[in-house]
N, C-alpha and C positions, 0 to 999 in steps of 0.2 A: 639193812643188813649189808655188810661189806662183802665184796666179791669173794674174798678168801673164806669168809665165814659160811658160805653156802655149802661148801664141801664138808666142813666139819659138822654142820647141821644135818646134812643128808646121812652122814656116817653115824651120827649119834642119836638122831631123833628116835623116840620111843612112842609109837602110836598106840593109843588105847584100843583095845579090842571090844567089840560089842557083839551081841547075839547074831546079828545079820550083817556084820561088817565084812571088810575085804579080807582075803587070805593073807595073813601076816607074812608068810614065807614068800609069796609072790610079790608083795609090796617091797620087802627087803631086797629081793632080786632086782626089781626095777630101780630102786634107789642105788644099788651097787652099779648097775649099768649106767645110770645117769651120772654118777660120781666119776666113773672111769672116762666117760665121754667128755666131761668137763675138764678132767686132767689132760686128756689128749688135745683138746682144743686149745687149752692154755699153753701147752708145749708147742703146738703148731704156731700159735700167735707169737710166742717168744722167738721161735726160729725165723719167722717171717720178719719180725722187727730187726733181728740181727742181719738177715740178708739185705734188708733195705739199707741199713747203716753201712754195710760193706759196699753195696752198689753206689751209694751216694759218695762215699770216700773215693771210690774208683773214678766216678765221673768228675769229681772235683779235681783229682790229681791229673786226669786226662785233659781236662779243660785248662789247667795251669800249664801243662806241657804244651798244648796246642798254642796257647797265648804266648808262651816263651819262644816257641819255634817261629811264630809270626813276627815277633819283635826282632828276632835275629836276621830276618830276611830284609 
């Protein structure tokens, strides 16, 4: 199952009920909480990747500036 599919699965899965099964409302609430947490974690990961990219660009430009200054001396 692909990573994006897990959210869709959690949001659309229809569990069968049995005589002595789990409380369907409680299970739905748990699935909702899990789905929301996955969304938050994915957004955090996306933001972290972007911060890493910006930091790498900064370090590379700073390194080039330092190298250029050293060559001028």
